[in-house]
N, C-alpha and C positions, 0 to 999 in steps of 0.2 A: 274589576277592571272591565270597561265596556269594549266592544269589538273594535272601535276606532283606535283604541290604544294598543291593539295587538299587531304584530307583524304576521301577515298571512303568507305562508310559504308552501309552494307546491311540493307534494311528496309522491305524486304518481297519478295514474289514470284509474278510472272506475274498473276497467277491464283487467287491471293488474292483479286483482284479488277476487277470488270467487267467494260466495257466501259460505260461512263456516270455517274460514281460514284466517291466519294471522301472518304478518311478515314484518321484518325490520326495515325501517326507513330512517333517513337522516334529514333533519331540518336544521339548517345552519350547522352547528356542531353538536346538536342534540340527537341522541339515538332514541328512537321511538318505536314502540310496538303498535302497529296499525292493525285493527281487527274489523272484520265484516261478519255480521251475524244477524239473522232474523230481519234482514233488510236495513239494519242499522250500521253505523260506523262508530268506532271508538279509537282513541289514541291515548297511550299511557307511557310513562317512563319504561324504557326497554330493559332496565336492569332489575332483576329480582333482588329484593333486600336480603335474601339469605346469603348467597355467594356471588351475586352479580350475574347470574345466568341470563342469557338473552331470551326474553319472553317472545320476541318475534320469530324465534325458531321453535316455539312450542306449538300448542294446539288449542282449539276451542273444544271444551268438554261440556256435555250437558248432564246435569244432575238428575236424580230420580224425580225431582219436582219440576223438571223441564227447564230450570234456570241454566244460563250459559256462564261458563267460567273460562278464563285464560289460564292455561296450565304451563308452568315453567318446565322446560325440557330436561333440566338437570336433576331436580329433586322433587318435582311434582307439586310445588306450592301453587295454590290457586288464587285468582284475583277476579273480582267482579268487574267486567269491562265498562260498566256504567258509573261505578263509584270508586273503583280502584281498591276496595277493601277486600281482605281475605274472608273466608268463611268464618262466621262468628263475629264479624264486625270489629276486629281489633284494628282500629284506625292507625295506631302507631306503627303498624307494619304494612300499611296500605301504600298504594302507588300514586304518584302525581299524574293527573289527567290533563289532557290538552284538548281544546275545542277543535272540532272537525267540521269542514264545510265542503259540499260537493257543488262545483260550478262548471257547467257545461262539460260534464263527464271527467272533470279533473278534481283531484283530492287536494285540499289545502288544510294545513294545521296551523293554528294560531299560537304564536309564542310572544311572550313579553319582549319589549325592545331589549336588545342585547346591552347589558351593562358594560361599562368601561372595564377592560381586562385588568384583573388584579395581578400585580407582580408577585412572582413566586420565588421560592428557593432556586429553582433551576433557571429562572430568568436572570437572577443576579449572577449566577455562575456562568451562564452563556454570555452575558455582557462582559464578564471578566475575561473569558476566553478571547473575545474579540479584541479587548484592550491589549492583550498580550500578543496579538498578531496572528492568532489562529484563524486561518482563512477557509478551511475545508474540513468537512466531516464526511466520512464513508461509513455506511452501516445499513442496518435493517431495523425498521420501526416495528415494535411488538408490544405485547400486552404489559410487560413490566418496565417499559421505558417511555410510556406515552406522554407523561408530564414533561420529561426532559426533551423528548422529540418535539413537543409543541413549543418549548422555549427556543429550540434551534430553528423551528419553522418560522418563528417571528423574526429572528435575526436574518434568516435567509430572505424573507419577504422584504426586509429593509435593505437588502443588498450587502449586508455586512459579512456574510459567510456563505459558502457554497456547499450544497449537499448532494451526494451521489448515493442512491439506493442500490445496493449490490444484491446478487443472488445467493451469496454465501459469505458468512462473516470472515472466513479465512482470506477471501479475496480483499475484503476491506482492510485487513491487517497488512497484507502485502502491498496494497495500494498506498497505505499510509507510510509504510516503511520506505518504499520507493520515493515517495514525495519528500520524506524527511532527508533521505540520502542526497537528493538533488538540491533541495532548497536550504537545508540546515534549520528549517523551522518545522514545528510539529503540526501534523494533521491529527484529527481525532477519529476514533472508531466508536460507533454507537451500536450497542447490542442489548438484547434482553438478558435476563438472568440465566443461570444454568448453562444449557448447551450453546446458547448464543455467545456467552462470555468465553467458554472454554474453546470454542472454535477460533478464537483470536490467538491462541497461545503460540502456534508455530510462527506466525508472522511477527508476533511480539519478540520472540527469541531472535528472529532474523534481524529485526531493528536493533535489539540490544547488543548482539555480538558485533554488528557493523557500526555501532555508535550513531544510530539515527534517532532523532527525537520523535516520540509518538505519545499521544494521549489515548488511553483506553477508558471509555465511559460506559460502564455496564449497569444495566438495570438489576434490580434485586427484588425478592419477595418482600411483602410488607413486614415492618419491624416486629409486629406482634406474633408472627409465625416463624421468626428466625429460630433455627436449631432443631425443632422436633421432626423435621423431615417433610416439610410442605412441598407441594408440587414445584419442581425446578429450583428448590432451595439447596444450594451447595455453599460451602465455605469459600467464597470468592477471594477473600484476603489471603487465605492459605494457598489457593490455587495459583495466585499471581505472585506469591512471595518470592519465588526464585527469579522471575523475569522482570519484575517492576522495581525500579529504584525507590519509588514512592507509591504506596498503596494504602488508601484510607476509605472507610465508609463515610457517607454523608448522612449525618444524624440531625434530628430536629434542633439540637442545641449547638451545632457546629457554627463556627464563624465562616459562613459559606463563601463569601468573596475571598477571604484569606486562604481558605482551603484550596480553592481553584487556583489562586495565585501561586501557592506552593507547588501544586502539580505542574503548572505551566513553567515555572522557574526551574524546577528539577529537570523537566524534559529538555529545556533549552540549554541550561548551563552544563548539565551532566551528559547531554546527548544520549538520553536513555528513555526508558519507558516509564510513564507516570500513569497511575490507575486510580480512578475514583468509582466507588460503588454507590449506586443511587437506589435505596429502598423505594418501592412504589409509592407508599403513602407520604414520604418526605418530599417527593418531587413537586407536589402541588401546594405545599404549605405557603401561606401568604408571607411575604418577606419584603420589607422596605429598605434593606441595606443598600448602600451605594456599591456599585461594582468596583473592584480593585484593578490595579494595573502595574506595569513594570517601572514606573517612575521612582527613582531613588533606590532601586533594588538590584541593579546590575552595574558592576564595575568593569574596569578594563581587564582584558584576558591575556595580554601578551606576556609570555614568560621569556625573559632575555637570558641567554646563556652567560655563564660566568666568563670573566676576562681570561682566567687561567685556561678554561676549556677552549676558548677561541684561539689562544696563542698556541696551544698544543696541536689543535686541529690544523691550523695554518702550517705548522712545521711539517706535520705528516703529509699534507697535500703537496706542499712545495718540494718535498723530497721524493715524491712518487714520480715514476716515469710512465706508468700506465694506470692512472686512477680511473675508476668508473663510478658512476652514480646510479644507485637503485632508488627510484622514486616510488613510494607506496601511496596508498589512498590517503594516508594521513597528511600528505603534502598538498592536498587538493587546493587549499587556499593560498598556497605559495608557489604554484607551478611556474609562474613567470620568473620568480627569483631563482628557482632551482635551475631553470634553463639558462638564465644569465650566468649562474655559477659554472655550469657545464661549459658554456662557451668560453668563459675566462680561462679555464684550465684545460680545455681541449679534451673533455671526458665524454665518452659515450654515456647516454642515459637509457637505461632499461627500466621498465616499470614492472611492478608486480601485476598479476592478472587483474586484481581489483583496481589497480591504477591505470589500466589500459586507457589510452586516450588523453592522459594528462600532458603528454608531449606528442605532437603529430608525428606519424611515421615518416612524413615527408621532410621533417627537420633534419639538417645535416648531422646533428648529434644523436638522433634517435637510433636505438638498437632493438626496438620491439619489446615484447613481453618475455620475461624470464620465467623459467620453470616448466611444469608439465604442460601448460597451455601455451607455451611460448615458441619462440623462433630459435633456430640454430645460431643466428647472429648473436643474440644475447648470451647464449651458452658459451660461444667462442670467446667473447670478450671477458666473461666471468673467469674462464680458465686462464686467460693471459694476464689478468689484472694483478698489480702489486699493491693496490689499496682499494678498498670498497668504502664509499661514502653512502651510507644507508639513511634515507630521509623519509621518515613516516612509514616505514615498512615493518612488518611484524615477524619476519623470519619463520613463517609457517612452512611446513615441510613441502607443500606444493610449490613454494617459490624458488627454492634452489640456490639460496645465497650460501656460498662456500664458507663454513665457519673457521677453516684453518687459515684464512688470509687475514691480514690486518684490516680491521673494520672500525670506522667512525660511525657511530649510530646516534642520530639526533631524533628526539621525540619529546613532546610536551608532557607526556605521561611518564612519570618516573618508573612505574611498574613495568613498562614495556622495555626499558633499557636493560639489555643483557638478560632478557626474560628466559630464553632457552639455553644460552651458553654465554660465557664471558666474551666481551668485545674489547678491542684495543683501547678505544676511547668512547665511553658513553657520555653523551652531552644532553643535559636537560634544558629544553628550550623550544620555543616555537620555530618551525622550519624557516619561515620568512625572516625572523629576527636573527637566526643563525647565518643565513645567506647574506643579510645586510651587514652584520658585524664582521664577517670574515673577508668580505670582498676587498677592503683596502690592504689586507695582509697577504694577498696571493701573489706569488712570483713563480711563473711557470719555468721549469728547468730548461736550459738551452738544449739538452740532449734528450728531452722527453720524446716519446714515440708520437708519430703523426697518426693518431687513431682515427681522425676524421676521414682521411683518405682511405684507411683500412675499412671504415664503415661503408664507403661507396662500393668497394670491391665485395664486401660480404653481402650487401643487399643485392648486387648483381647475381651472385652465386645462388642466393635464396630464391630470387624471382625466377631464375632459370629452373630451379628445382620445382617450384610451384607450377610452372608451365608444363614440365614433364609429367607431373602428377595429373594434370588436367587431361592428359592424353591416355591415361590408364583405362582399362576396360570398364565401361559404364553400362553394361548390359543389365545390371541389377538396379540401376538408378543413377541419378546425377551425382557427380563427385562434389564434395563440399568445397574443394578448391575452386571449382567453376562458379559455384553459388557466390562465394565471398569475393571472387574477382569482379563479378558483375556488380555486387553491392558496393564494393569499394569505389567503383566508377560512378555509380548513380547516387549514392547516399549524400544528401546535403551536408556541407562541412559543419554546420551548426546543429545537426540532428542530435536528438537524445535517444539512445539505444538501450533498451532493457533486454537483457539476455537471461535465459533460463539455465537449467542444469542438464548435463549430459554430453553426448558426443557433439551435439550442435554447438555447445559452449566451447569445448576444446578446439573445434574447427574455427570458430569465430576468433578465438584468441590467437590462433596460429596463422590464419590466412587473411583476415580482414586488416587492411591498412588504414589507420585513422588519419584524418585530416583536421582534427579539432573537435570531433564529436564527443559528446559526454556519454559515458557508459555506466549503466546501473546493473548490479548483479547481487545475488545472494552469496556474499563472499564467504564468511567463516561458517555459516550454517549450511550453505550449499543445498538449499531446499528446492526440490523440483516443484514446478507450478508457479514460481515467482514471476516469470517473465511478463505474461500478459496483464495480470493485475498491477504490477509495477508500472507498466506502460499507462494504465488508467490513471495512476497517481501522477505520473510525469505529465500527461496531457492536462490534468487539472492544474498543475504548477504553471503550465504555459498560459492558463487563463487567470491565474492569481498573482503572478509576479511579472513585472515589466521586463526584467532581464531575460526571461524565457519566452516572452510573447512571440508568436509566429514561428517558433522552432518546430520542425517536423519530429514526430514521435514514432519510433520504429521498435517493434519487439521481435525477438527471435526465440524460437523454441523447437523442441522435437515434438513428435506426436504424443509421447508420454507426458511431457510437461503441460502441453496445451490441454490435453484431455482432463487434467485435474480441475481446471476452472473454465472449461469451454463455454459454459452458459453465460459467462461474463461478457462474451461477445455481444449478447443482447443488451447488456448494460451500456456498452460502447455505442450501440445503435440508438438506444433510448435517448442518450444525452448528446448525440451527434459528435462523438469524439473522433478526431482525425488521426487515427492510429493505423499504421501499416504493419501487419503481422506476417513475418516470414516463417513458415512452418516446414521443417525438414522431416518428412514422413518416411521412416524406414520400417514401419509396422512392428517395431520391437523396442524394448529398452536396451538400445544398442550398447551403451557404455557398460551395463551390467553383463550383457552377453560376453563382451571382451574380457571383463574381469573374471568371469567364470572360466573362460578358456585359458587365460593367463595363469590361473591358480590350479589348472588341471582338473577343474570341475566340469561335469556335463552341463551343457547349456539347458536350463530348465526354467520354464514359466516366465520367460521374458518376451515371448511373442504377444502382440497386441491385435485385437480385432477392431478395426477402425471404420468409421463411416467415410464418405467423401467429405473431407473438411471444407473443400471449396464449395460444394453444394450446400453444406451446413451454413456457411457464411451467407450465402444468398438467401436461404430460408429465414435467416435471422434478420434480413433486411440490409445486409452489407454487400460489399463487392467480394467475389471469390473467383479464383482462377487456379486450375491445376496445371503443373508443369512436369513433363516426363523426359524432356530432352534439353540438353544445355543450350542449344541454339535458340530456344524459346524464352530463356531467362530474362534477357534484356527487355524485350517488349512487355512481358508480364509484370516485371518489377516497376518499369517506367509507368505503366498504366495504373498500378496500385498506388504508387507514390503520388500520382496526380489526382487520385480519387478524393473527393471532399467528404470524408467520413470513414468509418471503419472498413478496412480491406484486408483480405487474407490471401496470400499466395502459398498454395500447398505444393511443395516440391518433393517428388518421389526420389528418395536417395538410397544409395547403397550403404548399408551399415558397415561394410568393410573398407569403404573409401572415405576416410576421415582425415 
């Protein structure tokens, strides 16, 4: 091929490389070893044919006859820089050479015109992901997922999918979990083999136990070295067996489009984790399959309660003088119907902690959160109730539903009905379908208690109590009641709030009054570190789904939780994510200190050594502000919420005032 048919690509300057040295350069997507020796220039394929070692990280070695050789840094294989052949001239193990030209002190390498990109196994699978509505991938590109990463890159370049490169795979998992909890659709996590894959497991368990759809896409070593203990080779199918509803390796003979379709369908329908394992060598196999999609694969999902159950439930409700409704996270798709039911029967609505925000605390029927993270309002009405209507709640011990009272429990999962103890009436069905079916049968008793007026009085009592707590001694830091009073005032009504685990979370559940905000949390797993990565996932959802567009994303954590994934603040800066983080800094794992005291243990190893988180945020390129006095809260939070990009408000708090 003559020079006119080559693409000449600049790879550096003459002064970049001294005589007798080599370096790695990239021309288009070709990795090249560039060598300068004896006043000459040479360029060859950068990958040693032995194990792919980077020749550009090696050296120029001179033999006893004075001849120069390029030596691989991994195992010492040598190649002639002018012919590409090894010693002895075995051409079958030689290297591809590329022509080099020096033009005005600039170095150019000639490559053949780039051929049309050949579709691969991972192209087919990435296109299938897009067809199933997967809009976002979180992850880290690495040596055992490069083929898959390139297929995702092509989809991202076409605007069909968004990619966020994180600093730790655990953050990718929490981001995807938060995204799935908010949208009901899976995001994907991209990792390498071995440690990259295992770093996903905590976030995958968070998604699983909270019923959030997620796709895990893990690289793997080449198929020919499965098993004997190659570098980063672990049994990923076994590692994910407990957490993934669906987990399969991608093999050369797989039906690749259908395999991805099964993973996507499992994640969406089962609201669970689906996992695919991509051996390195399989990712780039040429494949002409057509991508698959959801057409003809998804049916209706509404489970309608039986007529007999509706009739019995209506009788129990109509006979009750003080019915209450406990709305759990499982009622998220039917919250308007639940509120309408409460209004029809004059019932207070309390939520589980996971369900916080499903009814605004400003609503006349709202009684706040029930349980350890809740309000005395909810506890009072639970004690006084003569019937509990539990809709989509799990009866976890943190929730505090009184099992001795008559209970109607409605859930679309039959295994959840009476899971921990028998209930008066278990009803299998969708929450919305139950509310719609029972509405015509309701007849409120004439002598029923006026619980709505009682709610007004109970809120007055609780708000007065909160005001008195804000006046407590704050010499050790700002009281949580003060923080969440200001945030209640300033937080946009449609904001998405991701909360972490610890004292900050209990205080949020107790003191923050919702107005319609959506709350995300690590519910049943209760994993510290969830908050900020989940906010990254939520922000991506505001870019991917019209119904969330323009909504403010706020995250809340303690210093312990934020410290787990603090470097993800740089991820937020890199992608221009408009996230406001409220950090309650008490310089300890405050919740654990309290548990040690309550159990009559000495307080041990819960103190934390922290940097200035506000200064850290600024160093990362975001907005940071430290607050030490309650009177400075409003201005600081107002400024942070208005900042166009990542912002962090570090509030020094008293661990005892929660």
